[in-house]
C-alpha positions as CSV (number, residue, x, y, z in Angstrom):
1,M,-1.0,-11.7,-9.3
2,I,-2.1,-10.5,-5.8
3,H,-5.4,-11.6,-4.2
4,Q,-6.8,-9.8,-1.3
5,T,-8.2,-12.5,1.1
6,P,-9.8,-11.2,4.3
7,W,-9.5,-14.5,6.2
8,L,-5.8,-14.7,5.4
9,A,-5.3,-11.1,6.7
10,R,-7.0,-12.2,9.9
11,A,-4.7,-15.1,10.2
12,G,-1.7,-12.7,10.0
13,D,-3.3,-10.6,12.8
14,W,-3.8,-13.8,14.8
15,L,-0.1,-14.5,14.6
16,R,0.5,-10.9,15.8
17,D,-1.9,-11.1,18.7
18,H,-1.0,-14.5,20.0
19,R,2.7,-14.1,20.5
20,R,2.7,-15.8,23.9
21,T,1.1,-18.9,22.4
22,I,3.8,-18.9,19.6
23,L,6.6,-18.6,22.2
24,T,5.1,-21.5,24.2
25,L,5.0,-23.6,21.1
26,Q,8.6,-22.6,20.2
27,W,9.9,-23.7,23.6
28,L,8.0,-26.9,23.4
29,I,9.8,-27.7,20.1
30,V,13.1,-26.6,21.6
31,G,12.5,-29.3,24.2
32,I,11.6,-32.0,21.7
33,Y,14.6,-31.0,19.6
34,A,17.0,-31.2,22.6
35,V,15.6,-34.7,23.6
36,L,16.0,-36.0,20.0
37,I,19.6,-34.8,19.8
38,I,20.9,-35.5,23.4
39,V,19.1,-38.7,24.6
40,P,20.4,-41.0,21.8
41,L,24.0,-40.2,22.9
42,F,23.5,-42.2,26.1
43,Y,22.3,-45.4,24.3
44,P,24.2,-48.0,22.4
45,L,24.1,-47.9,18.6
46,P,21.1,-49.7,17.2
47,D,21.4,-53.3,15.9
48,N,19.5,-54.9,13.1
49,D,16.6,-55.6,15.4
50,A,16.1,-52.0,16.4
51,R,12.8,-50.4,15.2
52,I,11.3,-46.9,15.3
53,L,9.1,-47.6,18.3
54,N,11.6,-49.6,20.4
55,N,14.8,-47.7,19.9
56,I,15.3,-44.0,20.7
57,T,18.2,-43.6,18.2
58,V,16.1,-45.0,15.3
59,F,13.2,-43.0,16.4
60,A,15.3,-39.8,16.4
61,Q,16.6,-40.7,12.9
62,F,13.1,-41.1,11.7
63,C,11.9,-37.8,13.3
64,F,14.8,-35.7,12.0
65,W,15.5,-37.2,8.5
66,G,12.3,-39.0,7.8
67,I,9.8,-36.4,8.8
68,W,11.3,-33.1,10.2
69,W,13.5,-31.9,7.4
70,P,11.6,-33.2,4.3
71,F,8.4,-31.6,5.5
72,V,10.0,-28.4,6.6
73,L,11.1,-28.0,3.0
74,L,7.6,-28.7,1.8
75,S,6.2,-26.2,4.2
76,M,8.3,-23.4,2.6
77,V,6.5,-24.0,-0.7
78,L,3.1,-24.1,0.9
79,F,3.3,-21.5,3.7
80,G,6.5,-19.5,3.1
81,R,8.9,-19.3,6.0
82,L,6.3,-19.9,8.7
83,W,8.6,-22.6,10.1
84,C,11.3,-20.1,10.7
85,G,9.2,-17.5,12.4
86,V,6.9,-19.7,14.4
87,L,8.4,-23.2,14.9
88,C,12.2,-23.3,14.3
89,P,14.1,-24.1,17.6
90,E,17.4,-22.8,16.3
91,G,15.8,-19.4,15.4
92,A,14.0,-19.2,18.8
93,L,17.2,-19.9,20.7
94,S,19.2,-17.5,18.7
95,E,16.7,-14.7,19.3
96,W,16.5,-15.6,23.0
97,A,20.3,-15.3,23.3
98,A,20.2,-12.0,21.4
99,N,17.6,-10.6,23.9
100,R,20.2,-11.1,26.6
101,G,23.4,-10.5,24.7
102,L,26.0,-7.9,23.9
103,G,24.1,-6.3,21.0
104,R,27.2,-5.5,18.9
105,A,26.9,-4.3,15.3
106,I,26.8,-6.9,12.6
107,P,30.3,-7.0,11.1
108,R,31.0,-6.7,7.4
109,W,32.3,-10.3,7.0
110,M,28.9,-11.6,8.2
111,R,27.1,-9.6,5.5
112,W,28.9,-11.4,2.7
113,G,26.4,-12.6,0.2
114,G,28.1,-16.0,-0.3
115,W,27.4,-17.4,3.1
116,P,24.1,-19.1,2.2
117,F,25.8,-21.1,-0.6
118,T,29.0,-21.7,1.4
119,A,27.3,-22.7,4.6
120,F,25.0,-25.1,2.7
121,A,27.8,-26.7,0.8
122,L,30.1,-27.2,3.8
123,T,27.3,-28.6,6.0
124,T,26.1,-30.9,3.3
125,I,29.5,-32.4,2.5
126,Y,30.6,-32.6,6.1
127,G,27.3,-34.3,7.0
128,Q,28.2,-37.0,4.5
129,M,31.7,-37.4,5.8
130,V,30.5,-38.1,9.3
131,S,27.3,-40.0,8.3
132,V,24.9,-37.6,9.9
133,Y,21.8,-39.5,8.9
134,Q,23.0,-42.6,10.8
135,Y,24.8,-41.7,14.0
136,P,23.7,-39.7,17.0
137,Y,27.2,-38.2,17.7
138,A,27.2,-36.9,14.1
139,V,23.8,-35.4,14.6
140,M,25.0,-33.7,17.8
141,L,28.0,-32.4,16.0
142,V,26.2,-31.0,12.9
143,L,22.8,-30.0,14.2
144,G,23.8,-29.3,17.8
145,G,26.9,-27.5,16.7
146,S,24.8,-25.3,14.4
147,T,22.5,-24.5,17.3
148,V,25.3,-23.6,19.6
149,A,26.8,-21.3,16.9
150,A,23.4,-19.7,16.4
151,M,23.2,-18.9,20.1
152,L,26.7,-17.5,20.2
153,V,26.1,-15.3,17.2
154,G,22.8,-14.2,18.7
155,F,24.5,-13.4,22.0
156,V,27.2,-11.3,20.5
157,Y,25.5,-9.5,17.6
158,A,22.3,-7.5,17.0
159,R,20.2,-7.3,20.1
160,N,16.7,-8.7,19.7
161,K,17.4,-9.8,16.2
162,R,18.2,-13.1,14.4
163,A,21.5,-12.3,12.8
164,W,22.4,-16.0,12.5
165,C,19.2,-16.7,10.6
166,K,19.6,-13.7,8.3
167,Y,23.2,-14.3,7.3
168,L,24.8,-17.6,8.5
169,C,22.1,-20.3,8.8
170,P,23.1,-23.2,6.5
171,V,19.6,-23.6,5.2
172,N,18.7,-19.9,5.1
173,G,19.4,-19.7,1.3
174,V,17.4,-22.8,0.6
175,F,14.4,-21.6,2.6
176,A,14.6,-18.2,0.9
177,L,14.5,-19.8,-2.6
178,L,11.7,-22.3,-1.8
179,S,9.5,-19.6,-0.1
180,K,9.4,-17.7,-3.4
181,L,7.0,-20.4,-4.6
182,S,4.6,-19.9,-1.7
183,P,1.0,-18.8,-2.4
184,M,1.1,-16.4,0.5
185,Y,3.3,-13.6,1.9
186,F,3.2,-10.4,4.0
187,R,2.7,-7.6,1.5
188,T,3.6,-3.9,2.2
189,D,1.6,-1.2,0.5
190,K,4.1,1.7,0.5
191,Q,1.5,4.4,-0.3
192,V,-0.8,3.3,2.6
193,W,2.3,3.2,4.9
194,D,3.3,6.7,4.0
195,D,-0.2,8.1,4.3
196,N,-0.8,6.5,7.7
197,L,2.6,7.5,9.0
198,A,1.9,11.1,8.0
199,H,-1.5,10.9,9.7
200,E,0.0,9.5,12.9
201,K,2.7,12.2,13.1
202,A,0.1,15.0,12.4
203,N,-2.1,13.7,15.2
204,L,0.7,12.8,17.6
205,I,-0.4,9.2,17.5
206,K,2.3,6.9,19.0
207,V,2.6,3.5,17.3
208,Q,4.6,0.8,19.0
209,P,7.6,0.0,16.7
210,V,7.8,-3.5,15.4
211,N,10.8,-5.7,16.1
212,C,11.5,-7.5,12.8
213,A,13.8,-10.2,14.1
214,P,15.0,-11.3,10.6
215,L,16.0,-7.7,9.8
216,Q,13.6,-7.0,6.9
217,P,13.1,-3.5,5.6
218,L,9.4,-3.4,6.4
219,R,8.4,-0.3,4.4
220,S,10.1,-1.6,1.2
221,M,9.6,-5.3,1.8
222,Q,8.8,-7.1,-1.4
223,G,8.3,-10.8,-1.8
224,G,8.5,-13.4,1.0
225,S,12.0,-14.9,0.7
226,G,13.5,-13.0,3.7
227,C,10.3,-12.8,5.8
228,H,9.9,-15.3,8.6
229,M,6.1,-15.0,8.6
230,C,6.0,-14.5,12.4
231,G,3.2,-12.0,12.0
232,R,4.6,-9.3,14.3
233,C,4.3,-6.7,11.6
234,S,0.8,-7.6,10.5
235,S,-1.3,-4.5,10.0
236,Y,1.6,-2.2,11.0
237,H,0.6,1.3,9.9
238,N,-2.4,-0.6,8.3
239,A,0.0,-1.3,5.4
240,I,1.3,-4.8,5.9
241,T,-1.1,-7.7,5.2
242,L,-0.8,-11.4,4.9
243,T,-1.9,-11.8,1.2
244,A,-2.5,-14.5,-1.3
245,R,-0.6,-14.5,-4.6
246,S,-0.1,-16.8,-7.6
247,P,2.6,-19.4,-6.8
248,G,5.8,-18.5,-8.5
249,D,4.8,-14.8,-8.9
250,E,7.9,-13.7,-7.0
251,V,10.1,-15.8,-9.3
252,I,8.5,-14.5,-12.5
253,H,8.5,-10.8,-11.6
254,L,10.6,-9.8,-8.6
255,A,13.6,-12.0,-9.4
256,A,14.1,-9.9,-12.5
257,T,15.5,-7.1,-10.4
258,E,17.4,-9.0,-7.8
259,S,21.2,-9.5,-7.6
260,G,21.2,-13.2,-8.4
261,F,24.8,-14.5,-8.5
262,W,24.8,-16.4,-5.3
263,Q,21.2,-17.5,-5.7
264,T,22.1,-19.0,-9.0
265,A,25.1,-20.7,-7.5
266,L,22.9,-22.2,-4.7
267,I,20.3,-23.4,-7.2
268,L,22.6,-24.9,-9.9
269,Y,25.8,-25.9,-7.9
270,G,24.2,-26.3,-4.5
271,L,20.8,-27.9,-4.7
272,L,21.1,-29.4,-8.2
273,G,24.8,-30.3,-7.7
274,I,26.2,-30.8,-4.2
275,A,23.0,-32.0,-2.7
276,L,22.4,-34.4,-5.5
277,G,26.0,-35.7,-5.3
278,A,25.5,-36.2,-1.6
279,F,22.5,-38.4,-2.2
280,H,24.0,-40.1,-5.2
281,W,27.3,-41.5,-4.1
282,T,26.0,-44.3,-1.9
283,A,24.1,-45.8,-4.9
284,S,26.6,-45.0,-7.7
285,P,28.6,-47.7,-9.4
286,W,30.7,-44.8,-10.8
287,F,31.8,-44.0,-7.3
288,I,33.0,-47.5,-6.7
289,Q,34.9,-47.5,-10.0
290,Y,36.5,-44.2,-9.1
291,K,37.5,-45.4,-5.7
292,Q,39.0,-48.6,-7.1
293,F,41.0,-46.6,-9.7
294,L,42.4,-44.3,-7.0
295,A,43.1,-47.2,-4.7
296,G,45.1,-48.9,-7.4
297,Y,47.0,-45.8,-8.2
298,F,48.0,-45.2,-4.5
299,I,49.0,-48.9,-4.1
300,D,51.1,-48.8,-7.2
301,H,52.9,-45.7,-5.8
302,E,53.1,-47.2,-2.3
303,V,51.1,-44.5,-0.7
304,W,49.7,-46.6,2.2
305,W,48.6,-44.0,4.7
306,I,45.6,-43.0,2.6
307,L,44.2,-46.6,3.0
308,Q,44.2,-46.4,6.8
309,T,41.0,-46.1,8.8
310,N,42.4,-44.1,11.8
311,A,40.5,-40.9,11.2
312,P,38.5,-39.7,14.3
313,W,34.7,-40.0,14.0
314,F,34.3,-36.3,13.9
315,L,36.3,-36.1,10.6
316,L,35.3,-39.3,8.9
317,T,32.8,-42.1,9.9
318,N,34.5,-44.5,12.3
319,Y,32.2,-47.0,14.0
320,P,34.1,-50.4,13.9
321,A,31.4,-52.1,16.0
322,N,28.9,-51.4,13.1
323,N,31.4,-52.4,10.4
324,D,31.2,-48.8,9.2
325,V,34.6,-47.2,8.9
326,F,35.8,-44.7,6.3
327,S,39.4,-44.6,5.2
328,W,41.2,-41.4,4.2
329,L,40.6,-42.6,0.6
330,D,36.9,-42.9,1.3
331,G,36.9,-39.3,2.5
332,L,38.8,-38.1,-0.5
333,C,36.6,-40.0,-3.0
334,L,33.4,-38.7,-1.3
335,I,34.4,-35.1,-1.3
336,T,35.7,-35.1,-4.9
337,Y,32.8,-37.1,-6.2
338,I,30.3,-34.7,-4.7
339,L,32.2,-31.7,-6.0
340,A,32.6,-33.2,-9.4
341,T,28.9,-33.9,-9.6
342,A,28.2,-30.3,-8.7
343,L,30.7,-29.0,-11.3
344,V,29.4,-31.2,-14.1
345,L,25.7,-30.8,-13.5
346,G,25.8,-27.2,-12.5
347,T,27.9,-26.1,-15.4
348,A,25.9,-28.1,-17.9
349,I,22.6,-26.5,-16.8
350,L,24.3,-23.1,-16.6
351,L,25.5,-23.4,-20.2
352,C,22.0,-24.3,-21.3
353,L,20.6,-21.3,-19.6
354,M,23.2,-18.9,-21.0
355,V,22.5,-20.1,-24.6
356,A,18.8,-19.9,-23.9
357,V,19.1,-16.3,-22.8
358,R,21.2,-15.4,-25.9
359,V,18.7,-17.1,-28.2
360,A,15.8,-15.3,-26.6
361,G,17.4,-11.8,-27.1
362,A,20.2,-9.7,-25.7
363,F,22.5,-11.6,-23.4
364,S,22.9,-10.4,-19.8
365,W,24.0,-12.1,-16.6
366,Q,20.9,-10.7,-14.9
367,R,18.7,-12.6,-17.3
368,V,20.7,-15.8,-16.7
369,H,20.2,-15.4,-12.9
370,H,16.5,-14.7,-13.5
371,L,16.0,-17.8,-15.7
372,A,17.9,-20.0,-13.2
373,Q,15.3,-19.3,-10.6
374,A,12.8,-21.1,-12.8
375,F,14.6,-24.3,-11.6
376,I,13.7,-23.8,-8.0
377,P,10.8,-26.3,-8.1
378,L,13.1,-29.1,-9.4
379,A,15.9,-28.1,-7.0
380,G,13.5,-28.3,-4.0
381,A,11.9,-31.5,-5.2
382,G,15.3,-33.1,-5.6
383,V,16.3,-32.3,-2.0
384,F,12.9,-33.6,-0.8
385,L,13.4,-36.8,-2.7
386,G,16.9,-37.3,-1.4
387,L,15.8,-36.8,2.2
388,S,12.7,-39.0,1.7
389,A,15.0,-41.9,0.7
390,T,15.9,-42.1,4.4
391,T,12.2,-42.1,5.2
392,L,11.6,-45.0,2.9
393,S,14.6,-46.9,4.1
394,L,13.5,-46.7,7.7
395,I,9.8,-47.6,7.1
396,R,11.0,-50.5,4.8
397,H,13.0,-51.8,7.8
398,E,9.8,-51.7,9.7
399,G,8.3,-54.2,7.2
400,I,6.1,-51.7,5.5
401,A,5.7,-52.1,1.8
402,T,7.1,-49.3,-0.3
403,W,6.1,-50.5,-3.8
404,W,4.5,-47.1,-4.4
405,A,7.6,-45.1,-3.8
406,N,9.0,-44.9,-7.3
407,D,5.6,-44.0,-8.8
408,L,5.4,-41.2,-6.2
409,R,8.9,-40.1,-7.0
410,L,8.2,-40.0,-10.7
411,G,5.0,-38.0,-10.1
412,L,6.9,-35.4,-8.0
413,L,9.6,-35.1,-10.6
414,V,7.1,-34.7,-13.4
415,L,5.2,-32.0,-11.4
416,A,8.4,-30.2,-10.6
417,T,9.5,-30.3,-14.2
418,L,6.2,-28.9,-15.5
419,A,6.5,-26.1,-12.9
420,V,10.0,-25.3,-14.2
421,V,8.7,-25.2,-17.8
422,Y,5.8,-22.9,-16.8
423,L,8.1,-20.5,-14.9
424,A,10.8,-20.5,-17.6
425,L,8.2,-19.8,-20.3
426,R,6.7,-16.9,-18.4
427,I,10.2,-15.4,-17.8
428,I,11.3,-15.8,-21.5
429,R,8.0,-14.2,-22.7
430,Q,9.2,-11.0,-20.9
431,W,12.1,-10.9,-23.3
432,T,10.6,-12.0,-26.6
433,R,7.2,-12.8,-28.1
434,G,8.4,-14.2,-31.3
435,W,9.8,-17.5,-32.7
436,R,12.8,-17.2,-30.3
437,Q,10.7,-18.6,-27.5
438,L,10.8,-22.1,-29.0
439,P,14.6,-22.7,-29.2
440,A,15.1,-21.0,-25.9
441,M,12.6,-23.4,-24.3
442,V,14.3,-26.3,-26.0
443,L,17.5,-25.3,-24.2
444,V,15.7,-25.1,-20.9
445,L,14.4,-28.6,-21.5
446,A,18.0,-29.7,-22.1
447,G,19.0,-28.3,-18.7
448,L,16.0,-30.1,-17.2
449,A,17.1,-33.4,-18.9
450,C,20.5,-33.1,-17.2
451,A,19.0,-32.8,-13.7
452,N,16.3,-35.4,-14.2
453,A,18.8,-37.9,-15.7
454,A,20.7,-37.8,-12.4
455,W,17.6,-38.9,-10.5
456,G,16.8,-41.4,-13.2
457,F,20.2,-43.1,-12.5
458,M,19.7,-43.1,-8.8
459,F,16.1,-44.4,-8.7
460,W,15.6,-46.5,-11.9
461,W,18.7,-47.2,-14.0
462,W,21.3,-48.3,-11.5
């Protein structure tokens, strides 16, 4: 449901009219981002006495993993991709490079629809291999490397655009999914667009073209998953307006017509699989048992090299001074554990959704992809919970009590679960109005139980 809200429309126009202010803010954040990445490289690794306020490395950890990333994810649900268009340092640098670059056409390989899933999966797993949450060199490699790649892509391809953000950014797919839940988006009225365009042509009125950096088709733009909310197109041809809508409206209606294979993969096997496995393994007794089993197997077969700890730090964590060194076996166990978690959980939920679709009526993969998007709230909540574990660890080290944390986690999981139930029911009602709704929803609940059980083990049962 769409709600015309005058003050929201004026906010969109404000973004359009204050571009210089936004650019200043972007460069300020670029400066902060650079300081947090670069300065800790020149200091020793923190010891047990290091605190947020007396150690730049711990302070940077808290900023990046304790505040920055968890609340960027939350902002997608509340405000759409406002972060991307107004605040993101990587997007700003990519566009800055594109304004001065070669402007070559975007190649076919970059347009592949699997990049959001693939980039997220590789970045998440690699980040665990090098302990990106703990060490500044790993942060430089993962975040700094991503920023350099964004600038290089911007310099080579698509002048004045954000080709990196559109196709290759590791969190582009995640942001696109979460922004579907936002209660606001820039809405295009096609009829008003066409009427005003005809009037402008008839009266020889010249309208300055809009540079849509994230390459959105402005006239036919529907939903907010690809829009960066920068406001540059606000009131263009008097047809584009920042508008309120019911949260989840895009999931319920627009997702029914989208090509959803890679989105489904990102939800089920990425956010509810790989990301969960990445957060899971450090607390999992199953991981320890698995590692012990493999160690015994390799010792029995006299495969000694895999037990060595001579991997460089940019492949596997290697900080002897901190007693934190990964062997090749650790790396193998980490990768396979995360992938196995993704395979088991993602497939279990997918099977529940497939049977739910069949029970609710005629089976089609399009319906499976549509129903999978109902799980976006739980997928987003899970990543937020995983990242906030770092937040809690850091503030606990400061001596701040965190007795309230598990209650808050439970509340967030319950809220996300109820949101999934609501969205799934609204979707299923588009297919059937009869008794079939009940068994279909039971199967959705079974899928929810699989995902929630994983968090139950991590926070309460282990």
